[in-house]
KOLKETI-666588 format. One record per residue (C-alpha): residue in three letters; x, y, z. Coordinates in pm, whole numbers. Layout:
# residues N
+------+--------+--------+--------+
| code |      x |      y |      z |
+------+--------+--------+--------+
|  ALA |      X |      Y |      Z |
...
+------+--------+--------+--------+
This chain:
# residues 148
+------+--------+--------+--------+
| code |      x |      y |      z |
+------+--------+--------+--------+
|  MET |   5781 |  13561 | -13115 |
|  LYS |   5520 |  13348 | -13295 |
|  ASP |   5780 |  13240 | -13547 |
|  ILE |   6004 |  13048 | -13306 |
|  ALA |   5941 |  12677 | -13256 |
|  ASP |   5807 |  12551 | -12925 |
|  ILE |   6137 |  12380 | -12843 |
|  GLN |   6321 |  12709 | -12900 |
|  ALA |   6075 |  12899 | -12681 |
|  GLY |   6136 |  12644 | -12406 |
|  LYS |   6512 |  12676 | -12445 |
|  ALA |   6484 |  13055 | -12426 |
|  GLY |   6294 |  13017 | -12098 |
|  GLU |   6559 |  12784 | -11957 |
|  TYR |   6840 |  13025 | -12042 |
|  LEU |   6647 |  13320 | -11900 |
|  VAL |   6603 |  13130 | -11571 |
|  CYS |   6975 |  13048 | -11557 |
|  ALA |   7065 |  13412 | -11627 |
|  ASP |   6813 |  13538 | -11370 |
|  LEU |   6948 |  13310 | -11097 |
|  ILE |   7313 |  13385 | -11179 |
|  LEU |   7247 |  13760 | -11178 |
|  LYS |   7090 |  13719 | -10831 |
|  GLY |   7415 |  13564 | -10708 |
|  TYR |   7329 |  13192 | -10728 |
|  ILE |   7501 |  12912 | -10915 |
|  ALA |   7271 |  12774 | -11185 |
|  PHE |   7323 |  12572 | -11500 |
|  PRO |   7116 |  12377 | -11756 |
|  SER |   7070 |  12005 | -11688 |
|  GLU |   7121 |  11724 | -11936 |
|  GLN |   6848 |  11626 | -12182 |
|  GLY |   6608 |  11353 | -12074 |
|  LEU |   6590 |  11455 | -11708 |
|  PRO |   6259 |  11565 | -11551 |
|  TYR |   6409 |  11907 | -11471 |
|  ASP |   6576 |  12174 | -11682 |
|  VAL |   6805 |  12366 | -11447 |
|  VAL |   7018 |  12280 | -11146 |
|  LEU |   7037 |  12549 | -10877 |
|  ALA |   7311 |  12531 | -10612 |
|  VAL |   7255 |  12720 | -10287 |
|  GLY |   7525 |  12647 | -10033 |
|  GLU |   7541 |  12269 |  -9990 |
|  LYS |   7192 |  12214 | -10136 |
|  LEU |   7104 |  12138 | -10499 |
|  TYR |   6755 |  12216 | -10631 |
|  LYS |   6596 |  12060 | -10940 |
|  VAL |   6420 |  12338 | -11131 |
|  GLN |   6164 |  12268 | -11405 |
|  VAL |   6102 |  12563 | -11636 |
|  LYS |   5755 |  12635 | -11774 |
|  THR |   5753 |  12895 | -12049 |
|  THR |   5462 |  13081 | -12206 |
|  ARG |   5485 |  13322 | -12499 |
|  ARG |   5208 |  13568 | -12409 |
|  PRO |   4883 |  13603 | -12213 |
|  LEU |   4572 |  13455 | -12370 |
|  PRO |   4206 |  13566 | -12348 |
|  VAL |   4029 |  13381 | -12068 |
|  PRO |   3649 |  13390 | -12051 |
|  GLN |   3509 |  13537 | -11729 |
|  ARG |   3148 |  13568 | -11619 |
|  LYS |   3093 |  13909 | -11778 |
|  ASN |   3381 |  13957 | -12018 |
|  ARG |   3717 |  13820 | -12123 |
|  THR |   4045 |  13904 | -11957 |
|  GLU |   4399 |  13821 | -12060 |
|  LYS |   4603 |  13590 | -11837 |
|  TYR |   4902 |  13364 | -11865 |
|  CYS |   4778 |  13003 | -11853 |
|  ILE |   5045 |  12751 | -11761 |
|  HIS |   5002 |  12376 | -11726 |
|  ILE |   5263 |  12344 | -11455 |
|  ARG |   5237 |  11984 | -11338 |
|  ARG |   5208 |  11827 | -11685 |
|  CYS |   5511 |  11697 | -11872 |
|  GLY |   5609 |  11491 | -12170 |
|  LYS |   5497 |  11527 | -12528 |
|  GLY |   5145 |  11665 | -12526 |
|  GLY |   5142 |  11677 | -12145 |
|  ARG |   5064 |  11308 | -12122 |
|  ARG |   5195 |  11260 | -11769 |
|  SER |   5238 |  11449 | -11444 |
|  TYR |   5554 |  11501 | -11243 |
|  LYS |   5605 |  11253 | -10962 |
|  ASP |   5692 |  11359 | -10608 |
|  GLY |   6061 |  11435 | -10578 |
|  GLU |   6127 |  11478 | -10951 |
|  VAL |   6120 |  11858 | -10924 |
|  ASP |   6187 |  12092 | -10629 |
|  ILE |   6099 |  12425 | -10791 |
|  PHE |   5892 |  12527 | -11094 |
|  ALA |   6014 |  12840 | -11273 |
|  VAL |   5741 |  13021 | -11467 |
|  VAL |   5860 |  13239 | -11757 |
|  ALA |   5659 |  13493 | -11956 |
|  LEU |   5864 |  13532 | -12274 |
|  ASP |   5690 |  13846 | -12395 |
|  THR |   5798 |  14043 | -12085 |
|  LYS |   6086 |  13819 | -11967 |
|  VAL |   5931 |  13804 | -11619 |
|  ILE |   6016 |  13498 | -11410 |
|  GLY |   5851 |  13356 | -11098 |
|  TYR |   5934 |  13054 | -10883 |
|  LEU |   5699 |  12808 | -10710 |
|  LYS |   5781 |  12531 | -10466 |
|  ALA |   5677 |  12202 | -10624 |
|  ASP |   5427 |  12130 | -10347 |
|  GLU |   5243 |  12460 | -10401 |
|  ALA |   5214 |  12426 | -10780 |
|  LYS |   4872 |  12329 | -10908 |
|  GLN |   4801 |  12135 | -11226 |
|  THR |   4714 |  12450 | -11421 |
|  MET |   4769 |  12804 | -11296 |
|  PHE |   4668 |  13147 | -11424 |
|  PHE |   4874 |  13462 | -11375 |
|  LEU |   4788 |  13826 | -11442 |
|  PRO |   5013 |  14020 | -11679 |
|  GLU |   5237 |  14275 | -11508 |
|  GLY |   5060 |  14603 | -11437 |
|  ARG |   4715 |  14447 | -11470 |
|  GLU |   4491 |  14492 | -11167 |
|  PRO |   4296 |  14196 | -11026 |
|  ILE |   3929 |  14193 | -11120 |
|  LYS |   3689 |  14305 | -10848 |
|  VAL |   3436 |  14041 | -10762 |
|  LYS |   3136 |  14039 | -10527 |
|  HIS |   3147 |  14242 | -10207 |
|  GLY |   3465 |  14429 | -10301 |
|  TYR |   3694 |  14126 | -10291 |
|  GLN |   3953 |  14082 | -10563 |
|  SER |   4027 |  13764 | -10755 |
|  LYS |   4309 |  13554 | -10610 |
|  CYS |   4501 |  13554 | -10938 |
|  LYS |   4854 |  13685 | -10883 |
|  ARG |   5128 |  13802 | -11115 |
|  ILE |   5430 |  13588 | -11202 |
|  SER |   5653 |  13846 | -11034 |
|  ASP |   5474 |  13780 | -10702 |
|  TYR |   5680 |  13460 | -10674 |
|  PRO |   6051 |  13544 | -10613 |
|  ILE |   6312 |  13267 | -10585 |
|  GLU |   6372 |  13355 | -10219 |
|  ARG |   6034 |  13198 | -10131 |
|  CYS |   6162 |  12859 | -10246 |
|  ILE |   6506 |  12827 | -10090 |
+------+--------+--------+--------+
């Protein structure tokens, strides 16, 4: 997967999102180039603008005691080199795609943070003080039904 160009990885993510939504019974299709969103999702009379954020694999993230692998996604950044942020209303839903496992999650635009971390599937959250677990969730914890 390292050998494919960034633009191709992004395209793969877009097509995976379209396939995922279609297989769930929705109407979805890629948007035109130059728009601030990648996919159009039709649910009844409503159209949603979906921006796809694709990552190839989890990366090591330093923790207090040791490193752990997480997906790190700069969700609210766009443009070449992430030079700008999405404006209100440009995107309704962010789709997060992990290419290595082909897992997809969906976030409402207003709940997406600038940068978000997600645990790989099957990985347990790290225990922190007093038995609490870290708040880091998995991509699969965000189904499309939460957004529509």
